[in-house]
C-alpha positions in Angstrom: 0.0 0.0 0.0 1.5 3.4 -1.0 0.7 6.7 0.8 -0.2 8.4 -2.5 -2.9 5.8 -3.0 -4.3 5.9 0.5 -3.9 9.4 1.8 -3.4 11.8 -1.1 -6.7 13.6 -0.6 -6.0 14.2 3.1 -2.4 15.3 2.5 -3.5 17.7 -0.2 -6.1 19.1 2.1 -3.6 19.6 4.9 -1.3 21.5 2.5 -4.1 23.7 1.5 -5.0 24.5 5.0 -1.4 25.4 6.0 -0.9 27.6 2.9 -4.2 29.4 3.4 -3.6 30.1 7.1 0.1 31.1 6.6 1.3 28.4 9.1 4.4 26.1 8.9 4.6 22.5 10.0 7.2 20.3 11.4 6.9 16.5 11.7 8.4 14.0 14.2 8.0 10.3 13.2 8.7 7.0 14.7 7.0 4.0 13.3 6.3 5.7 9.9 10.0 6.2 9.2 9.7 9.4 7.1 6.6 8.5 5.2 4.7 11.5 6.6 7.2 14.1 5.8 7.7 12.5 2.4 4.0 12.6 1.6 3.9 16.3 2.7 7.0 17.3 0.7 5.5 15.8 -2.5 2.8 18.5 -2.5 3.0 21.4 -4.7 4.2 24.5 -2.8 5.3 22.5 0.2 8.5 24.6 0.4 6.3 27.4 1.7 4.8 25.6 4.7 6.9 22.5 5.4 9.7 23.3 7.9 11.1 19.7 8.0 10.9 16.4 9.8 12.8 14.3 12.4 12.7 10.6 12.1 13.3 9.4 15.6 13.1 5.6 15.0 15.2 4.4 18.0 14.2 5.0 21.6 17.4 6.9 22.3 16.8 9.4 19.5 13.5 10.2 21.0 15.1 10.8 24.4 18.2 12.6 23.3 17.0 14.6 20.3 13.4 15.3 21.0 13.6 15.3 24.8 11.0 12.7 25.4 11.0 12.1 29.1 8.8 9.0 29.5 10.4 5.6 29.1 7.3 4.2 27.3 7.7 5.7 23.9 4.4 4.3 22.6 2.1 6.4 24.7 0.1 9.7 24.9 2.8 11.6 26.7 5.5 10.5 24.3 3.6 11.6 21.3 2.7 14.9 22.8 6.2 15.7 23.8 7.4 14.7 20.3 5.0 17.2 18.8 5.9 20.1 21.1 9.5 19.4 20.7 9.7 19.3 16.9 7.5 22.6 16.8 10.0 24.3 19.1 13.2 22.9 17.5 12.2 23.7 13.9 10.7 27.0 14.9 7.4 26.3 13.1 3.7 26.9 13.9 2.5 23.3 14.0 4.1 20.2 15.4 2.8 16.9 14.2 4.0 13.6 15.7 3.3 10.0 15.3 4.6 7.0 17.3 3.4 3.4 17.6 3.9 -0.3 16.8 4.0 -1.5 13.2 4.9 -5.0 14.2 5.3 -7.9 13.8 6.3 -7.8 17.6 4.8 -6.1 20.5 6.5 -3.0 22.0 6.1 -1.3 25.3 3.2 -3.7 26.2 1.3 -2.5 23.1 0.2 -4.7 20.2 0.9 -4.0 16.5 -1.4 -1.5 15.0 -1.3 0.8 18.1 -0.7 4.3 17.1 -0.4 7.5 19.1 -0.8 10.8 17.2 -0.3 14.4 18.6 -0.7 17.9 17.1 0.6 21.0 18.9 -0.4 24.4 17.4 1.4 26.3 20.3 -1.3 26.0 22.9 -0.7 22.4 24.1 -0.7 19.1 22.3 -3.9 17.4 21.3 -3.5 13.6 21.1 -5.5 10.7 19.6 -5.1 6.9 19.9 -5.6 4.7 16.8 -5.9 1.1 16.5 -5.3 -0.2 13.1 -6.6 -3.7 12.4 -3.9 -5.1 10.2 -1.1 -7.6 10.3 0.9 -5.8 7.5 3.5 -3.4 8.9 3.4 -1.4 5.7 -0.3 -1.0 5.8 -0.2 0.1 9.5 2.4 2.8 8.6 0.4 4.2 5.6 -2.8 4.4 7.6 -1.0 6.0 10.5 0.0 8.7 8.0 -3.6 9.2 7.0 -4.8 9.4 10.6 -2.1 11.8 11.5 -3.0 14.1 8.6 -6.8 13.9 9.6 -6.0 15.0 13.1 -3.9 17.9 11.9 -6.7 18.9 9.5 -9.2 18.8 12.4 -7.2 21.0 14.6 -6.4 23.5 11.9 -10.0 23.8 10.9 -11.1 24.4 14.5 -11.9 28.1 15.1 -8.9 29.7 16.8 -7.2 33.0 17.2 -3.7 31.8 17.9 -2.1 32.2 14.5 0.1 35.4 14.8 1.2 35.4 11.2 -2.3 35.2 9.9 -3.5 38.0 12.3 -0.5 40.2 11.2 -1.4 39.7 7.6 -5.0 40.8 8.4 -3.7 44.0 10.0 -1.3 44.8 7.2 -4.0 46.0 4.8 -7.7 46.1 4.2 -9.6 42.9 3.5 -10.6 42.7 0.0 -14.3 42.6 -0.8 -16.7 43.5 -3.5 -16.8 42.5 -7.3 -13.2 41.8 -7.8 -13.0 39.3 -4.9 -16.2 37.7 -6.0 -14.9 37.2 -9.6 -11.6 35.8 -8.2 -13.2 33.4 -5.9 -15.7 32.2 -8.4 -13.7 32.5 -11.7 -14.3 29.1 -12.9 -18.0 29.2 -12.7 -18.0 32.8 -14.0 -16.0 31.7 -17.0 -18.2 28.7 -17.7 -21.5 30.6 -17.5 -20.2 33.4 -19.5 -19.2 31.0 -22.3 -22.7 29.4 -22.0 -24.4 32.8 -22.4 -22.1 33.6 -25.4 -22.7 30.3 -27.2 -26.4 30.4 -26.5 -26.7 33.8 -28.1 -24.7 32.6 -31.0 -27.0 29.6 -31.3 -30.0 31.7 -31.3 -28.7 34.2 -33.8 -27.5 31.5 -36.3 -30.7 29.5 -35.6 -32.9 32.5 -36.5 -31.1 33.1 -39.7 -31.3 29.5 -40.8 -35.0 29.3 -39.8 -35.8 32.6 -41.5 -34.0 31.4 -44.8 -36.0 28.2 -44.7 -39.2 30.1 -44.2 -38.6 32.5 -47.1 -37.4 29.7 -49.3 -40.8 28.0 -48.9 -42.8 31.2 -49.5 -43.4 32.0 -45.9 -43.5 35.3 -44.1 -40.5 37.0 -42.5 -40.1 37.3 -38.8 -37.8 39.0 -36.2 -35.2 37.6 -33.9 -37.2 38.1 -30.7 -40.1 36.2 -32.3 -37.7 33.4 -33.2 -36.9 33.0 -29.4 -40.4 32.0 -28.7 -40.6 29.3 -31.5 -40.4 25.6 -31.0 -37.5 25.4 -33.4 -35.2 27.3 -30.9 -36.7 25.6 -27.7 -36.3 22.1 -29.1 -32.8 22.6 -30.2 -31.9 24.0 -26.7 -33.7 21.4 -24.6 -32.5 18.3 -26.5 -28.9 19.4 -25.8 -29.5 20.4 -22.2 -31.2 17.0 -21.7 -28.0 15.1 -22.8 -25.7 17.2 -20.7 -27.6 16.7 -17.5 -28.0 13.0 -18.3 -24.2 12.8 -18.7 -23.4 14.6 -15.5 -26.0 12.7 -13.4 -25.0 9.3 -14.7 -21.4 10.1 -14.1 -22.1 11.1 -10.4 -24.0 7.9 -10.0 -21.5 5.6 -11.7 -18.6 7.0 -9.7 -20.3 5.9 -6.5 -20.0 2.3 -7.4 -17.3 2.0 -10.1 -13.6 2.8 -10.3 -11.1 3.3 -13.0 -7.6 2.5 -11.8 -5.2 5.3 -12.5 -7.8 7.8 -13.5 -8.0 11.3 -12.0 -11.8 11.0 -12.4 -12.2 8.0 -10.2 -12.2 7.4 -6.4 -9.1 5.5 -5.0 -9.0 1.9 -5.6 -7.4 1.1 -2.2 -8.7 1.8 1.3 -11.7 3.9 2.2 -12.1 7.1 0.2 -13.1 10.1 2.3 -16.0 10.7 0.0 -17.5 7.5 1.3 -17.2 8.5 5.0 -20.5 8.6 6.9 -21.3 12.3 7.5 -23.1 11.4 10.7 -19.7 11.0 12.4 -19.0 14.7 11.6 -22.0 16.4 13.1 -19.9 18.3 15.5 -17.2 19.3 13.0 -16.6 23.1 12.8 -18.0 24.4 9.5 -20.2 21.3 8.8 -23.2 22.2 6.6 -26.4 22.6 8.6 -28.1 19.5 7.2 -25.2 17.4 8.5 -25.6 19.0 12.0 -29.4 18.5 11.9 -29.3 15.0 10.5 -32.6 13.0 9.8 -34.2 13.3 6.4 -32.5 16.7 5.8 -29.1 14.8 5.8 -30.5 12.0 3.7 -31.5 14.5 1.1 -28.4 16.5 1.4 -25.9 13.6 1.0 -27.6 12.8 -2.3 -28.4 16.3 -3.3 -26.1 16.5 -6.2 -27.5 13.5 -7.9 -31.1 14.7 -7.1 -30.3 18.1 -8.7 -29.0 16.5 -11.9 -32.0 14.1 -12.0 -34.5 17.0 -11.8 -32.6 19.1 -14.3 -32.6 16.1 -16.7 -36.2 15.5 -16.2 -37.2 19.1 -16.8 -35.1 19.2 -20.0 -36.5 15.9 -21.2 -40.0 17.2 -20.8 -39.0 20.6 -22.4 -37.6 18.5 -25.4 -40.8 16.5 -25.7 -43.2 19.5 -25.5 -41.2 21.8 -27.8 -40.4 19.0 -30.1 -44.0 18.1 -30.4 -44.8 21.6 -31.5 -42.0 21.6 -34.1 -43.0 18.2 -35.3 -46.7 19.3 -35.6 -45.6 22.2 -37.8 -43.8 19.9 -40.2 -46.7 17.5 -40.2 -49.1 20.3 -41.1 -46.8 21.4 -44.0 -47.2 17.9 -45.5 -51.0 17.7 -44.8 -50.7 15.4 -41.8 -52.2 15.6 -38.3 -50.2 17.0 -35.4 -49.1 15.2 -32.2 -48.9 15.9 -28.6 -45.9 15.7 -26.4 -46.6 12.1 -25.2 -47.1 11.0 -28.9 -43.9 12.8 -30.0 -41.9 11.1 -27.2 -42.9 7.8 -28.8 -41.6 8.6 -32.2 -38.3 7.5 -33.8 -37.6 11.3 -34.5 -37.6 12.0 -30.7 -35.4 9.3 -29.8 -33.1 9.9 -32.7 -32.5 13.4 -31.5 -31.9 12.1 -28.0 -29.6 9.3 -28.8 -27.4 11.3 -31.2 -26.6 13.6 -28.2 -26.4 10.9 -25.6 -23.8 8.8 -27.3 -21.5 11.9 -27.9 -21.7 12.8 -24.2 -20.6 9.4 -22.9 -17.9 9.2 -25.5 -16.5 12.5 -24.1 -16.8 11.3 -20.4 -15.3 7.9 -21.2 -12.4 9.6 -23.0 -11.4 11.8 -20.1 -11.7 8.9 -17.6 -9.3 6.7 -19.7 -7.0 9.4 -21.1 -6.4 10.9 -17.7 -4.8 7.6 -16.7 -1.9 8.1 -19.1 -2.0 11.8 -20.1 -1.5 14.9 -18.0 -2.3 18.7 -18.0 -0.1 20.6 -15.6 -2.2 22.9 -13.5 -5.6 21.4 -14.3 -7.9 20.0 -11.7 -9.0 17.4 -14.1 -5.5 15.8 -14.3 -3.3 14.1 -11.9 0.0 15.8 -11.1 2.4 15.4 -13.9 5.0 13.5 -11.9 2.8 10.7 -10.5 2.6 7.1 -11.7 0.0 6.1 -14.1 -1.4 3.6 -11.4 -2.2 6.4 -9.1 -5.9 6.8 -8.8 -7.8 9.9 -7.8 -6.9 13.6 -7.5 
């Protein structure tokens, strides 16, 4: 088991929190033998917040270098003293320590899989005891890295006012608010919806000209652009495309719950429990937890499936819009040929309706399947849709 396959999400999150808060971190390790500091060092920008690490593998190094006073080095007090000592010795804001028994033999009266973790943010160490149910020393060490990272994340996300560098940064100038900050914080969605508006306008203009040319070519009357926007021709073309897009996204959300693609940046990790599978009911007391998580009950049931519900509703609405507008457009064509018109339900049972749908659906899943598979072997530096350029092809997830 490799750390990058079983803790990458947590380590990346910890790096983001440290960078955002302006804190630095130092690591003291025993049983993990440098895995924790190595995982942190691999993160982009780690040079800004990773002070360093001390691998105190032997008992004497813990006593002599880190100043651990207790003889039992697999203990709460030993972990706490290691975290405080590494923070002080490296002159950093956060001290993170992990000590325990990887096996196969017992140590200090503790069985393999016993792990003590401590975090010191400068106001006393917070400790946690973890029992890893495994007989594989490598797996125990990797899971210890994950648990240590999670404890550090929890403490950093707790509301505190004990970060001098962050406070100094706030006093050094005014806090930016207003339109510029909004655009910066929401640049991706602003860009996407701006392109959507631009392409929708282009579609309507070109659709109007094409429809107008067709009408005049058949001896029909001229009509303006604004009138065209109320026609079934425009509505049908729009809804049949929205329908396929929302189907694609909703289906992909659903499929990624149960299926994986080894090596893809679009897939959950294939080894261990992915944090996205974690039961939110265990985090009701977390600082910053959304209110449905804190409230629980049916509110939480709806919220933990809200993304899939949203795409399902959007798909159903677009599907209905396609059927209704398509029936109007189909009726116009039927009347031109002296045939009877149809209703929405009748049109939804025609080959014409399903031809329009299937020609879009197949292209959507071709695109999704392509990025799932291509992201295994290809990279785009800086993109959230790609793995880091330097990672192995077999590495799965973000």
